[in-house]
C-alpha positions as semicolon CSV with decimal commas, in nm:
position;residue;x (nm);y (nm);z (nm)
1;M;4,837;1,827;-3,317
2;T;4,984;1,454;-3,313
3;L;5,161;1,365;-2,987
4;P;5,509;1,251;-3,019
5;K;5,580;0,881;-3,001
6;K;5,820;0,949;-2,706
7;W;5,531;1,068;-2,482
8;I;5,282;0,825;-2,609
9;G;5,536;0,561;-2,494
10;H;5,584;0,717;-2,158
11;I;5,192;0,749;-2,117
12;E;5,122;0,398;-2,185
13;A;5,430;0,273;-1,964
14;W;5,284;0,491;-1,676
15;Q;4,944;0,322;-1,715
16;A;5,097;-0,002;-1,733
17;S;5,336;0,041;-1,425
18;G;5,061;0,100;-1,160
19;L;5,253;0,380;-1,023
20;A;5,117;0,730;-0,930
21;Q;5,157;0,979;-1,187
22;A;5,428;1,182;-0,954
23;D;5,630;0,874;-0,874
24;Y;5,651;0,782;-1,235
25;C;5,771;1,137;-1,325
26;R;6,030;1,115;-1,067
27;Q;6,167;0,773;-1,170
28;Q;6,174;0,882;-1,528
29;Q;6,325;1,214;-1,443
30;L;6,025;1,388;-1,631
31;N;5,865;1,722;-1,546
32;P;5,531;1,634;-1,365
33;K;5,364;1,950;-1,525
34;T;5,477;1,882;-1,865
35;F;5,371;1,519;-1,826
36;G;5,045;1,624;-1,718
37;A;5,008;1,845;-2,006
38;R;5,094;1,569;-2,263
39;L;4,854;1,326;-2,079
40;C;4,571;1,596;-2,148
41;E;4,672;1,603;-2,505
42;Y;4,690;1,205;-2,520
43;R;4,320;1,165;-2,364
44;H;4,179;1,437;-2,592
45;G;4,329;1,272;-2,894
46;Q;4,160;0,944;-2,821
47;P;3,845;0,833;-2,981
48;V;3,549;0,868;-2,764
49;S;3,376;0,530;-2,695
50;P;2,977;0,559;-2,671
51;P;2,853;0,474;-2,312
52;S;2,744;0,142;-2,242
53;P;2,387;0,109;-2,210
54;S;2,241;0,080;-1,837
55;L;1,999;-0,204;-1,939
56;I;2,007;-0,457;-2,211
57;P;1,753;-0,689;-2,317
58;V;1,795;-1,054;-2,219
59;Q;1,593;-1,341;-2,356
60;V;1,476;-1,574;-2,089
61;Q;1,338;-1,925;-2,150
62;V;1,045;-1,974;-1,939
63;P;1,005;-2,318;-1,787
64;V;0,717;-2,509;-1,879
65;S;0,504;-2,525;-1,568
66;E;0,458;-2,902;-1,433
67;P;0,158;-3,022;-1,247
68;L;0,174;-3,078;-0,892
69;V;0,110;-3,444;-0,800
70;L;-0,020;-3,525;-0,442
71;R;0,005;-3,898;-0,345
72;H;-0,174;-4,088;-0,083
73;A;-0,038;-4,364;0,130
74;G;-0,319;-4,583;0,006
75;G;-0,193;-4,574;-0,348
76;H;-0,427;-4,279;-0,462
77;W;-0,289;-3,979;-0,661
78;L;-0,414;-3,664;-0,738
79;E;-0,256;-3,445;-1,019
80;L;-0,344;-3,075;-0,977
81;P;-0,318;-2,836;-1,284
82;P;-0,058;-2,568;-1,286
83;G;-0,169;-2,232;-1,146
84;V;-0,391;-2,390;-0,884
85;S;-0,472;-2,158;-0,572
86;A;-0,220;-2,171;-0,298
87;A;-0,479;-2,074;-0,039
88;W;-0,706;-2,368;-0,151
89;L;-0,409;-2,595;-0,128
90;A;-0,310;-2,482;0,215
91;E;-0,660;-2,542;0,342
92;L;-0,660;-2,891;0,196
93;W;-0,329;-2,966;0,365
94;R;-0,468;-2,820;0,695
95;K;-0,765;-3,041;0,678
96;R;-0,565;-3,319;0,620
97;T;-0,332;-3,281;0,916
98;T;-0,626;-3,190;1,135
99;R;-0,805;-3,497;1,058
100;P;-0,539;-3,764;1,046
101;R;-0,800;-4,069;1,039
102;C;-0,960;-3,912;0,741
103;T;-0,891;-4,083;0,396
104;L;-0,965;-3,969;0,053
105;T;-1,169;-4,213;-0,170
106;L;-1,156;-4,219;-0,526
107;H;-1,461;-4,051;-0,572
108;A;-1,348;-3,763;-0,359
109;L;-1,023;-3,733;-0,536
110;G;-1,220;-3,723;-0,860
111;D;-1,442;-3,453;-0,724
112;L;-1,138;-3,250;-0,634
113;E;-0,943;-3,292;-0,943
114;S;-1,270;-3,178;-1,130
115;R;-1,296;-2,863;-0,890
116;L;-0,923;-2,790;-0,937
117;Y;-0,954;-2,786;-1,307
118;K;-1,246;-2,526;-1,272
119;I;-1,045;-2,321;-1,048
120;A;-0,765;-2,348;-1,328
121;T;-0,996;-2,206;-1,587
122;G;-1,122;-1,900;-1,387
123;Y;-1,385;-1,993;-1,137
124;E;-1,366;-1,926;-0,774
125;T;-1,388;-2,177;-0,494
126;E;-1,668;-1,956;-0,318
127;L;-1,834;-1,644;-0,385
128;R;-1,979;-1,463;-0,084
129;I;-2,265;-1,232;-0,147
130;A;-2,417;-0,984;0,073
131;F;-2,772;-0,836;-0,009
132;D;-2,981;-0,587;0,175
133;A;-3,264;-0,753;0,378
134;L;-3,496;-0,487;0,260
135;I;-3,521;-0,691;-0,057
136;P;-3,691;-1,032;-0,029
137;I;-3,448;-1,315;-0,073
138;S;-3,708;-1,494;-0,282
139;V;-3,660;-1,233;-0,580
140;F;-3,313;-1,405;-0,636
141;I;-3,446;-1,765;-0,671
142;D;-3,443;-1,770;-1,053
143;D;-3,091;-1,616;-1,054
144;F;-2,956;-1,898;-0,837
145;H;-3,121;-2,165;-1,049
146;S;-2,951;-2,009;-1,355
147;F;-2,627;-1,991;-1,137
148;N;-2,643;-2,377;-1,058
149;A;-2,697;-2,450;-1,420
150;L;-2,342;-2,360;-1,490
151;E;-2,210;-2,651;-1,268
152;C;-1,893;-2,454;-1,212
153;G;-1,839;-2,594;-0,849
154;T;-1,832;-2,277;-0,683
155;R;-1,981;-2,259;-0,334
156;I;-2,214;-1,971;-0,249
157;R;-2,223;-1,807;0,081
158;I;-2,521;-1,558;0,125
159;S;-2,540;-1,309;0,415
160;A;-2,812;-1,056;0,483
161;E;-2,725;-0,701;0,584
162;T;-2,928;-0,375;0,618
163;L;-2,866;-0,022;0,435
164;G;-2,508;0,078;0,498
165;G;-2,416;-0,257;0,638
166;V;-2,428;-0,383;0,271
167;W;-2,156;-0,165;0,165
168;E;-1,943;-0,234;0,466
169;A;-1,937;-0,584;0,418
170;L;-1,761;-0,503;0,081
171;R;-1,540;-0,265;0,215
172;E;-1,406;-0,513;0,485
173;N;-1,383;-0,799;0,253
174;R;-1,672;-0,997;0,401
175;A;-1,832;-1,021;0,046
176;E;-1,727;-1,001;-0,310
177;L;-2,070;-0,921;-0,450
178;I;-2,334;-0,719;-0,287
179;I;-2,704;-0,607;-0,364
180;A;-2,763;-0,270;-0,205
181;I;-3,013;-0,014;-0,200
182;G;-2,981;0,360;-0,206
183;D;-2,682;0,594;-0,304
184;C;-2,329;0,444;-0,347
185;P;-2,075;0,571;-0,108
186;N;-1,798;0,798;-0,206
187;W;-1,489;0,571;-0,119
188;G;-1,467;0,423;-0,451
189;G;-1,287;0,107;-0,563
190;Y;-1,590;-0,085;-0,690
191;Q;-1,795;-0,135;-0,997
192;V;-2,181;-0,066;-1,000
193;R;-2,448;-0,203;-1,236
194;Q;-2,824;-0,133;-1,184
195;I;-3,046;-0,439;-1,202
196;D;-3,362;-0,315;-1,066
197;T;-3,540;-0,062;-0,878
198;V;-3,725;-0,082;-0,529
199;E;-4,025;0,141;-0,460
200;F;-4,104;0,256;-0,136
201;V;-4,470;0,317;-0,002
202;F;-4,569;0,535;0,282
203;C;-4,801;0,318;0,493
204;V;-5,004;0,322;0,837
205;A;-5,245;0,063;0,985
206;P;-5,621;0,133;0,955
207;S;-5,618;0,183;1,311
208;H;-5,337;0,449;1,322
209;A;-5,462;0,812;1,359
210;M;-5,292;0,900;1,033
211;A;-5,536;0,691;0,826
212;K;-5,806;0,935;0,907
213;A;-5,576;1,232;0,836
214;E;-5,661;1,491;0,555
215;Q;-5,472;1,358;0,233
216;P;-5,198;1,436;0,150
217;V;-5,029;1,447;0,511
218;K;-4,805;1,745;0,558
219;S;-4,463;1,683;0,666
220;N;-4,509;1,889;1,003
221;E;-4,788;1,668;1,092
222;L;-4,548;1,352;1,097
223;H;-4,348;1,482;1,386
224;A;-4,666;1,416;1,627
225;H;-4,631;1,053;1,531
226;T;-4,367;0,769;1,586
227;V;-4,188;0,632;1,277
228;I;-4,072;0,259;1,270
229;V;-3,741;0,226;1,122
230;V;-3,515;-0,063;1,054
231;A;-3,165;-0,044;1,207
232;A;-2,851;-0,043;0,969
233;S;-2,627;-0,338;1,026
234;T;-2,318;-0,136;0,988
235;R;-2,023;-0,188;1,253
236;S;-1,787;0,068;1,180
237;L;-1,923;0,296;0,921
238;P;-2,186;0,565;1,024
239;A;-2,537;0,418;1,043
240;K;-2,792;0,588;0,814
241;T;-3,168;0,546;0,789
242;L;-3,417;0,624;0,502
243;G;-3,706;0,855;0,508
244;L;-3,658;0,984;0,871
245;L;-3,699;1,343;0,949
246;S;-3,474;1,542;1,176
247;G;-3,595;1,502;1,557
248;Q;-3,847;1,248;1,470
249;K;-3,982;1,001;1,716
250;R;-3,893;0,676;1,631
251;I;-3,878;0,301;1,730
252;T;-3,595;0,108;1,586
253;V;-3,627;-0,250;1,499
254;P;-3,399;-0,516;1,376
255;T;-3,563;-0,649;1,060
256;I;-3,788;-0,537;0,789
257;D;-4,041;-0,815;0,891
258;S;-4,069;-0,663;1,248
259;K;-4,094;-0,324;1,103
260;I;-4,405;-0,449;0,903
261;Q;-4,549;-0,607;1,219
262;F;-4,513;-0,292;1,427
263;Q;-4,665;-0,085;1,185
264;K;-4,954;-0,333;1,129
265;A;-5,012;-0,323;1,496
266;G;-5,049;0,084;1,455
267;L;-4,730;0,135;1,682
268;G;-4,591;0,396;1,410
269;F;-4,574;0,471;1,050
270;G;-4,300;0,446;0,779
271;F;-4,202;0,363;0,430
272;L;-4,205;-0,003;0,316
273;P;-4,087;-0,185;0,005
274;R;-4,378;-0,245;-0,217
275;C;-4,231;-0,576;-0,294
276;W;-4,295;-0,679;0,070
277;L;-4,646;-0,555;0,075
278;K;-4,739;-0,818;-0,197
279;M;-4,627;-1,077;0,034
280;T;-4,821;-0,982;0,338
């Protein structure tokens, strides 16, 4: 049903007046209930507009990254590529402020510019590697020769840990890359790749009583003798050992070299990496 023009005129006049509905009806001597009924008819007869979307796509022009230029009082200048590490830049500025008499030569500026370019292409300024000290560091020599051939400018910092201490270095952000022996921990958040295997051999000195025991030696006979173990370098994670029986008498030593020396002296027995035996 079409609403009479009289009521359409009253409704539009009321909307333009800014008055409350009751005040407008009193001013125009209209029945409030009748006005309300006509208002409902008016609203139902109006076409419904689709709701405005809550989000609309907007095109934004991304500004072109400008290089950062450092100028030295001596007339030298260094242009840094976009995306340079903020941490590296902060370290550079800290060294400059803590060493006010230190000046940058043209050669040093060229070296810095080259290093920053390589940073911008994906190389790190420093790579911290923690390896298990049960592995001789000499086995990595060829790998580091290959790394040096890349001439990427990345500094290498190597630290030695033992057993669970290697994984702890990764978890506590003291290393980005680790070379570990044994099972992986269950806390996750890392990627693992097997690169080799380490064979452990049960060893005693010729002078040790177990050297004359009937072969193979039974596990209950081991309890009568002392085992030499290397201490795990863990600081916060629980310490673990390899090849140790429950209740076993033991001497805990700090390094694999000291373990070998103690076993050679006949102070106890234990498992040793075969790669170390080839070196002794």
